[in-house]
Structure formats: structure tokens, C-alpha cells
N, C-alpha and C positions, 0 to 999 in steps of 0.2 A: 475440560475433557468432554467430548461428546457422549451422549447417552448410549450410542451404539458402538462405543469403543471400549474394549476391555481395559480396565484401569492399569493392568500390568503390562499392556502392550506398548512397544516403543513406536511402531509404525502407525501412520495415520490411516484412517478408514475412508475410502472414497464413497460418496453417496451419489445417487442418481436423480434425486429430485431436481426439477427445474433445469435439467440438461437435455440437449437434443440427442436423440438416438441416431445411430448410424455409425459406420466405420470411420467417416471423416468428420465427425462432430468436433466443434471447437469449444473450449471451456468458457469462452466469453459470449457465445451465442446461446441464449437462453430461450426455452419454451415456457411461457408464463400463462397462467390462467387469467381470465378477464378481470378478476377481482384482486389482482396482485397489489401489495402495498406500494406506496410511492417510493421512489429512489431519491433521496435528498443528499446532494453533494455539499459537504461542509467545507467552505473555503476559508483558509486563514486570512487575517487582515480584513480590510474594508473593501467596498465595491469600487475600487479604482478602475479606470478604463482598461488598463492592461490586464488586471486580474479578471475583470468581467469578460474580456475577450477570450482569455484562456479557458475560463470556466464554461462559457457557452459552447466553445468548440469541443471540449471534453464531454459536455452533456449531450451534444449532438451525436458523438461517437458512441456513447453509452446507450443512447436511445436506439441506435441501429442494432445493438446487441440484445436489447431488452424490449422487444416489440410488445406494445400494450401497456407498459409501465409508465406512470406519470413521473417525469424527471423534473426535480426542483433544485434550485441553487440557493444556499444561504451562507451569508458571510458572518464571521465571528466578531467583527468590529464594525463601527459606524451605524448610521441610522437607516441606510438603504439596504433593503433585502436582508435584514439581519436574520440569523438562523432561528432565533426565538420566535420572530414573527412568522417565518415560513412554517415552523412546526405547529404554531397555534392555528394555522389555516387548515391543518389536516384533521379529518374526522374519521373516527373508527366505525367500521361496519359491524354491528352486533358484537362489539367488544374485541374484535380481532385486530391483528397487527395493522397499524395505519401507515407506517413508513419505516424504511431502513436508512439510517444516516451513514453515509460513507465518507470518512475524513479524506480530504484531498491532501494527504500527507504520505510521504514515502515511508517514514519511520516514526516511532514514538516521539511526541513533542509534549512535555508536561503541561505547558501553558495552554496550548491549543486543545489538548485532550481534556483538560479540566473545563475549558469553556464549552466544549461540545457536551460533556457530561452534564454540566449545569443546565444547558438549554434543554436537553432531553429530559432531565429530572423535573423541570418546571412545566413540561408540556402535559396536557390532559390526556391526549390519545396515547395508546400503547405504541412504543417505538423501540427500535433495536439499533445499537451502534455496531457497525461492521468493523472489521480489522483494518489496520493500515494497509496501504498498497504493497508494501514490501516487508521483508525481502522476497524477491521473485525473479525468475529468469528474464521476464519481460523488461524489468528495470535495467538489467545488464545490456539487453538488446538496445534499449533506448539510449543509454549512455554511450554505447559504441557508435550509434548513429550521430549523436551530438558531437562526439569527438571527431568523427569523420567530417561533419559539416564545417568544423572549425579548422580542418586541415591538420589535426593532431593525431589522427589514426586513419587507417584505410579500411574501407568496408570490404572485408575479406571472408565473411562467413556466409556460405551458400548452402542451402538445403541441410541445415543443422550440422554441417561438417566444417570444422575450423581449419582454414587453409593458412599456413604460415607465410606471411609476406612482410616485407620491410615496412615499418611504420615510421611516422615522422616524429614520434616521441619515444623515449626509452622507458619511462615509468609514469604511472598514473595514480593520483590521489582521488579516491571517491569521497566527496564531501557530503556530510549529513548535517541537517539542521536539527540540533538537539544535544542532549548530553550523552552519558555513557551508554545508555540503552540504544540510542540511535546509532552511535558509532559501532556497537557490537552487531547490530542488524546490517549496517553498511558493510561490515567485513564479509558477510555472506555474499553480498553483491560483488564485492571486490574479487572474491575467488572466481565467481562466474565471469566477470569481465576479464580477469587474467587469462582464463582459458580461451576466451575469444581473441584476445590481442597477442597472446604468448609473450607478455611483458610483465614485469613486477608491478603489482598494484597494492596500495595500502589504503586504509580508511582513516578519516579524521573528521573533526567537528568544524563546521563552517562558522559556528558561533564562538569558537575559541581559536584565534589566529595562532596561538602557541602550538595548538594541536596540529595545524597545517604545517607550521615550520618544522615540528618534530618529525612528521611523516615525510616531508621533503628531504630532511637531512638523512633520514634512514634510507630512503631510496637512492639518494645521491652517492651513498657509499658504494653502490653497485652499478649505477647508470649515470650518464652525464647530463641527461635532461629529464625534467618532470613536468607533467601537465596536471591541471585540476579538472575533475569531472564532477560538477555539482549534481548530486542525486536529490534534486528538489524540483518541484513543479514550477515555482516562480513566485507565487504570492507569499511564501513563507518569509521572505526577506524584502526589505524596502529597496527601491531602485538605487542602483549604484553601489550596493553593498558588495556584490561579487567582484566588481572592478576594483574596489578598495582592497579586498582580501588578496586578489591576484597581485596587485601592486605591492602590498605590504610583504607578501611572501615570495615575491619575484618568480611567480609561476604564470604560465599561460593558462587561460581558463576556457573551457567549452561553455556554451550557453546552457541555461537550465533546460529541463526536459520539456517544459511547456505543454503544448497540446499534441505531443507525439502520440501516434495511434496506440502505442502500448499503454498509455495512461488511460485512455478511454476503455480499452479492453480490461484493464485491471479494475476499474470502477465497476464494470459489469460482473467481473469474476467475484469481487468481494460482496456485491449485492446478492448474487446467486448463492454464494457460500453461506451467507447469513440465513437465507430462506431455506437452505437445505438442512439446517439444524432441526433435529426431530422435535425439540422443544417448541419450535415455531409451529409445527404441524399440530402439536397438542394444544397450543394457545388458540389457533384458529378453530380447531374442533370444539373446544370448550366455548368459544364465543358464539358458535352456531348451534350450541346445545347438543353436540354430538359427543359420543364417548371417545376419549382420546386413547390411543394405543400406548403412548408414553406419558406419564404424569408430568405436568409442568412443575418447575421448581417454585418455591415460595416467592410471592411477590414482595419486592423490597422497594417501596416508593421513597424517593428522596434519599437513598443511601449515599453515604459519603464516597467520593471517588477514591479508588485505590491509589496508594502511594506509588510513585514511580519505582520499578524494580531496580535493585542494586546491580543485578546482572541479568542478561538475557537468558531465557529458558533454553535448555539444550535442544538443538534442532533434531528432528527425526532423521534417520539415515536411509530413507527410501529414495529411489530414483525413478524417473519416468522415461522409459526408453522411447516412447512415441512422441516426446516433446510436450505432452499435455501435463500441466501441473497437477499433482495429487492434492486432494483436499486435506487440509490440516485439521487436527482435532479442535473442536470449538472450546472456548474458554468459559462457556456459561450459556444458559438458556435465555430466551427472550422474555423479559419481564416488563410490564408497563412502566414507562418513565424511569428506567434504570439503565445505567451505562454498562450493558453487557457487550462483550466483544466476541466476534466470530471471524474466522479467517479461512483461507483456502491456499495457503502458501505451499509451494513444493518443498519437500524435505531436502535440505541443502546443508553443505558444510558450514561450520560455525566460525571459521577464522580465515583471514587472508594469508597467503604464503609470505614468508619472510622476504625482506629485501634481497634482490639478487636471484630470486627463484621465481619460477612461474608455476601456475597450476598445471597438473598433468592434463 
């Protein structure tokens, strides 16, 4: 919970640091000082050509939103551009924050999260791990676009107004890479996607074919056809895995999100949300020898990574009428070489509608 949020409050508190001013400001367009920490994109897997291409495109989009920030890419496996090597190249200015690591993950992934934590814990410079990209309305927007690209849905949302039109599929499964926590987060995106498509949507795990089959069976009780919408960027699974899942479960599949513009925007949003944490301001002030308005939490170097949660935390019940996501409460302050997370997710519902029903 953020230091500027009442512990008894349910609603998140929006902060204004690193945001552009003006009536038409966008959450992904950041106004950054010249000494901003580097934005490090942590990419699952190794530096394969297809993964490199996706990561570079996303980095370019994030750079357009984070003018002045150094954008780096680190992979969790392999010997080329490994995340540990990238982090070792960062140097701290006067002990201030050297970089913010943004996982290129839509939802929690225990294996990848632990690898990122270990890399950050072993770095000498002070670093911060940002939150996962989702759940967020931009993910539902990107999924809608990918379904439309595959001919499985129609692009029918204009000016934030959902227009009901006939779609080429009757039900959709939002596939998440990970376990129970990832599926629970995907359920939030499923609700948002259902409101866009006006069709039943369920969430399931892409790493568990049985989960996909169960979700398909549930939807097929109410609709005749089901499609798979992988809520993943691409490097999370090896080539051919999605095709195998679709064949095994007898479902048509949309392509991964890849370098959709929403992903680049979300990377910038997570970076900005991490910098907006008051504890980061305290850390920078202490590094420059200034008096901090908010005391920084105790430093925990090399702390053990937190165990994956058994259940996702309850989402806040706020909504953003202007379409701009509200900042979520942070889950901890920035501490040197510790895996602290911070996010900026919009307050969203926590479960998908049952089969045969659509979100209002």
C-alpha cells in the first residue's frame, strides 16, 4: 500500500508525479526529468529472433512515451543480453534509483518473477521492479484487436462506446500463462473483453490444457462456437505451443498480443507508476543528501522472493469515467536490490461472467 493512501481506504489514490498536465493528457505519456532512471524491459526466454523483434518494437513505443529515459532490454535466459548483464551495466547517481525493471508479462508468472527477482537482488545499483502489465483495460483492447485480425471478432468499439454487432465467434477464452494467480487476473480482463464483444468470455491457463478444455466446455453449454484469445506477448511460450493447444482443445486461436501499441503504452504506464511511488522520491532525496518528506522503508538486500499468492488480492471498486486508468496502490517502496512491486492498474471487477451471460 502506498504511503499516501489511508490503510483503511478501499479506493486507490491517483498521484501526479511524472504525468503530463493538461485536460487531454494520456497516462502513458510521461514528463520525465533529465536524470530519470533507466527503463529495463525484462523479457521471458532467450534472445530468439522473434522475441528480439517484439521486444525492440515495444521498446521503441515505450521510448516515444518516456522521452529522455534510457530504454534497455534484458532476457531471462541465454547468454545474449541477459538481464543480469544489463543490470550490471547500470550505475547509480549518488545512490539514487538506477533503473526500473518492467516485466514483459501480462500476469504473474512464478518462474519468470523469481528470475527477475534474483537478477535484481544480485545487482549492485538500486533497482525497482514494476508491476505486471495487467490486468488493465488496454489488454482487453489489444485482445479485441487480435481477435479481429484473425476474423474471430469485429472491431466494433468506437470512441469508448461499445456498439453491439454480430461477431464471428460466440464465446471467447482468455488464455493466461501461469497458475491460479494468472487466471484470476485474466478473469478481470475477461470481464472487460466481454463488455466489448457482448459475448460470454471465460479465463483459463495456457499452461494447463485441461483448464482450456474445461473453459471451452463451460462456454459451449451456452454458445455453439468458442475461440481462444491468448493474453500473452509472445516470448512466454515456445514457438508452436499455441497451435498445439488450439489443436488439442479444438478451438480457433487469435495470435499473441506481440508488439501491439497497447503493450508499449502499458510498459510506459508501469514505469511511470513505479516512479510515482513516494518512497522513490524519498530514496532519490536521500541519495542527493536532501531531506525526504516521506521516510524510506528499511533496506532489505537479498531478501527471499515472496511466495506466489494463493489467491489474487481483491480489486478496488473505482472506475475511470474518462477512460484513463487510475493508479493502484503500491505494494512496497523502492529498496536497493530488492524485488519491490508497484502498479498502476485501473480498479476493475474480479471475475468473469458465467457462461451464457455477458458483462453489462
